C-alpha positions as CSV (number, residue, x, y, z in Angstrom):
1,M,0.0,0.0,0.0
2,H,1.4,3.4,-1.1
3,L,0.3,5.4,1.9
4,G,1.8,8.5,3.3
5,S,3.2,8.9,6.8
6,L,0.1,10.7,7.9
7,E,-2.2,7.9,6.7
8,W,-0.1,5.3,8.5
9,A,-0.1,7.5,11.6
10,S,-3.9,7.8,11.5
11,L,-4.4,4.0,11.1
12,L,-2.0,3.4,14.0
13,W,-3.8,5.9,16.2
14,F,-7.1,4.2,15.4
15,L,-5.8,0.7,16.4
16,T,-4.1,2.1,19.5
17,C,-7.3,3.8,20.7
18,W,-9.4,0.7,20.0
19,V,-7.1,-1.7,21.8
20,G,-5.9,0.7,24.4
21,Y,-9.4,1.7,25.5
22,G,-10.5,-1.9,25.6
23,R,-7.6,-2.7,28.0
24,Y,-8.3,0.5,30.0
25,S,-12.0,-0.2,30.5
26,G,-11.1,-3.8,31.5
27,L,-9.1,-2.6,34.6
28,K,-11.9,-2.8,37.1
29,S,-9.9,-2.2,40.3
30,T,-7.8,0.6,39.0
31,H,-10.4,3.0,37.6
32,G,-13.2,2.8,40.0
33,Q,-16.8,2.0,39.2
34,R,-17.9,1.4,35.6
35,L,-21.2,0.7,34.1
36,Q,-20.2,-3.0,34.1
37,D,-19.3,-2.9,37.8
38,A,-22.7,-1.3,38.8
39,L,-24.5,-3.8,36.6
40,Q,-22.6,-6.7,38.1
41,L,-24.1,-6.0,41.5
42,H,-27.6,-5.9,40.1
43,I,-26.9,-9.2,38.3
44,R,-25.9,-10.7,41.7
45,Q,-29.2,-9.5,43.2
46,W,-31.1,-10.9,40.2
47,I,-29.6,-14.3,40.8
48,V,-30.6,-14.2,44.5
49,Q,-34.2,-13.5,43.3
50,I,-34.0,-16.4,40.8
51,E,-33.3,-18.8,43.6
52,K,-36.4,-17.7,45.5
53,R,-38.8,-18.0,42.6
54,D,-40.9,-21.1,42.0
55,N,-41.8,-20.0,38.5
56,R,-38.8,-18.7,36.5
57,M,-40.7,-17.6,33.3
58,V,-39.9,-14.0,34.1
59,D,-36.2,-14.7,34.1
60,T,-36.3,-16.6,30.8
61,A,-38.3,-13.8,29.3
62,I,-35.7,-11.3,30.4
63,I,-33.0,-13.3,28.8
64,A,-35.0,-13.8,25.6
65,N,-35.6,-10.1,25.3
66,I,-31.9,-9.2,25.8
67,E,-30.8,-12.0,23.4
68,R,-33.2,-10.5,20.8
69,N,-31.2,-7.3,20.9
70,A,-27.9,-9.2,20.3
71,T,-29.6,-11.1,17.4
72,F,-30.7,-7.9,15.8
73,M,-27.2,-6.4,16.0
74,A,-25.6,-9.6,14.6
75,S,-28.1,-9.6,11.7
76,S,-27.4,-5.9,11.0
77,S,-23.7,-6.5,11.0
78,L,-24.1,-9.3,8.4
79,L,-26.1,-7.1,6.1
80,I,-23.6,-4.3,6.4
81,I,-20.8,-6.7,5.6
82,A,-22.7,-7.8,2.5
83,G,-23.1,-4.2,1.4
84,L,-19.4,-3.4,2.0
85,V,-18.2,-6.4,0.0
86,T,-20.5,-5.3,-2.9
87,A,-19.0,-1.8,-2.6
88,I,-15.5,-3.1,-2.8
89,G,-16.3,-4.7,-6.1
90,S,-17.7,-1.5,-7.4
91,T,-14.7,0.8,-7.1
92,D,-15.0,2.2,-10.6
93,K,-18.6,3.2,-10.2
94,A,-17.9,4.7,-6.9
95,L,-14.9,6.6,-8.3
96,A,-17.2,8.2,-10.9
97,L,-19.7,9.2,-8.2
98,F,-17.7,10.4,-5.3
99,T,-15.1,12.4,-7.2
100,Q,-17.8,14.9,-7.8
101,L,-18.4,15.4,-4.1
102,P,-16.6,18.2,-2.2
103,F,-14.3,17.6,0.8
104,V,-13.9,13.9,-0.1
105,R,-10.4,12.5,-0.5
106,F,-11.1,9.9,-3.1
107,D,-8.8,7.5,-5.0
108,P,-9.1,3.8,-5.6
109,Q,-6.6,2.9,-2.9
110,T,-8.2,5.1,-0.2
111,W,-11.6,3.8,-1.1
112,E,-10.6,0.1,-1.0
113,I,-8.6,0.4,2.2
114,G,-11.4,2.3,4.0
115,L,-14.0,-0.3,2.9
116,I,-11.7,-3.2,3.9
117,M,-11.3,-1.7,7.4
118,M,-15.0,-1.2,7.7
119,T,-15.6,-4.8,6.7
120,V,-13.1,-6.0,9.3
121,V,-14.8,-3.9,12.0
122,F,-18.3,-5.2,11.3
123,A,-17.0,-8.8,10.9
124,Y,-15.5,-8.4,14.4
125,A,-18.9,-7.0,15.6
126,F,-20.7,-10.0,14.0
127,F,-18.5,-12.6,15.7
128,T,-18.8,-10.8,19.0
129,F,-22.6,-10.5,18.9
130,T,-23.0,-14.2,17.9
131,W,-20.8,-15.2,20.8
132,C,-22.9,-13.0,23.0
133,I,-26.0,-14.9,21.8
134,R,-24.5,-18.2,22.6
135,Q,-23.6,-17.0,26.1
136,W,-27.2,-15.9,26.8
137,G,-28.3,-19.4,25.6
138,F,-25.9,-21.0,28.1
139,A,-27.2,-18.7,30.8
140,S,-30.8,-19.8,30.2
141,I,-29.7,-23.4,30.7
142,L,-28.0,-22.6,33.9
143,I,-31.1,-20.8,35.2
144,G,-32.9,-24.1,34.7
145,S,-30.3,-25.7,36.9
146,V,-30.5,-23.2,39.8
147,T,-31.7,-25.0,43.0
148,H,-35.0,-24.0,44.7
149,H,-34.8,-22.0,47.9
150,S,-36.1,-25.0,49.8
151,Q,-33.0,-27.0,48.8
152,P,-29.4,-26.4,49.8
153,P,-28.0,-23.5,47.7
154,N,-25.4,-24.3,45.1
155,A,-23.0,-21.4,45.5
156,R,-20.7,-22.6,42.7
157,L,-23.6,-22.7,40.2
158,A,-24.8,-19.2,41.2
159,E,-21.3,-17.9,40.8
160,S,-21.0,-19.5,37.4
161,L,-24.3,-18.0,36.3
162,E,-23.3,-14.6,37.5
163,R,-20.0,-14.8,35.6
164,L,-21.7,-16.0,32.4
165,I,-24.3,-13.2,32.4
166,S,-21.6,-10.7,33.0
167,L,-19.6,-12.0,30.1
168,A,-22.6,-11.8,27.8
169,V,-23.2,-8.2,28.9
170,Y,-19.5,-7.5,28.3
171,H,-19.4,-8.9,24.8
172,F,-22.5,-7.1,23.8
173,N,-20.9,-3.9,25.0
174,V,-17.7,-4.7,23.0
175,G,-19.7,-5.4,19.9
176,L,-21.6,-2.2,20.2
177,R,-18.3,-0.3,20.5
178,A,-17.4,-1.5,17.0
179,Y,-20.4,0.5,15.7
180,Y,-19.0,3.6,17.3
181,Y,-15.6,3.0,15.8
182,S,-17.1,2.5,12.3
183,L,-18.5,6.1,12.5
184,A,-15.0,7.3,13.1
185,L,-13.8,5.3,10.1
186,L,-16.2,7.2,7.8
187,T,-13.9,10.2,8.2
188,W,-11.0,8.2,6.7
189,F,-12.4,9.1,3.3
190,I,-12.1,12.9,4.0
191,H,-8.7,13.4,5.7
192,P,-6.4,11.5,8.0
193,L,-6.3,14.3,10.6
194,L,-10.1,14.3,10.8
195,F,-10.0,10.5,11.1
196,M,-7.7,10.8,14.1
197,L,-9.9,13.5,15.6
198,A,-13.1,11.5,15.1
199,T,-11.4,8.4,16.7
200,T,-10.4,10.5,19.7
201,W,-14.0,11.9,20.0
202,V,-15.4,8.4,19.9
203,I,-13.1,7.3,22.8
204,A,-14.2,10.4,24.7
205,V,-17.9,9.5,24.2
206,L,-17.3,5.9,25.3
207,Y,-15.3,7.0,28.4
208,R,-17.9,9.5,29.5
209,R,-20.8,7.1,29.1
210,E,-19.0,4.3,30.9
211,Y,-17.5,6.3,33.8
212,H,-19.4,9.5,34.2
213,S,-22.9,9.1,32.7
214,R,-26.2,9.7,34.4
215,T,-27.0,6.1,33.6
216,L,-24.2,5.0,35.8
217,K,-25.4,7.2,38.6
218,A,-28.9,5.8,38.2
219,L,-27.6,2.2,38.4
220,A,-25.4,3.0,41.4
221,S,-28.2,4.8,43.3
222,G,-30.3,1.6,43.2
223,L,-27.7,-0.5,45.0
């Protein structure tokens, strides 16, 4: 690829932000309470209530509803990938169309690299969401195995269920982040500096929502 130093720097910045923020947000004990931490405590309380219920239809309905969201996102990712693959094969037609638009840095190499990166991002989202779907399916099986409150509690099973639900929530969050990063990738077609700025803005939005949002305060206030 015959890219300039600025293009390579923008790509490196994009990957660094994606991987770096993923590592940063995973450090629970270092950075205080996150959305995931507050939700973890609510999940623990949910499992306590599961053990007390005679009829667990409510719990399976909750899982089915959440799993439906992951299924929708996985299906959307697959449709977007199909559209991007089609666009990669239509470079000549796109060249004739987009060269007439202002503020668009368009050449065949820029177009193809941008579309390939978008395809990789949504492929990552697809695999993440489908894994999330499987985890919710496993969680529904474990709910069926939870002992009744009249029987001796199985602490290891409850801990396993809590961990599995937390992982499903985590992977849904990771897959959703890919959609945010894809918005930053759109600016690749305009200018590398704008691409770096958009990537930084996406990280700032993710950080604020995960560490300083009103949603986090609402979850924490209910604990």
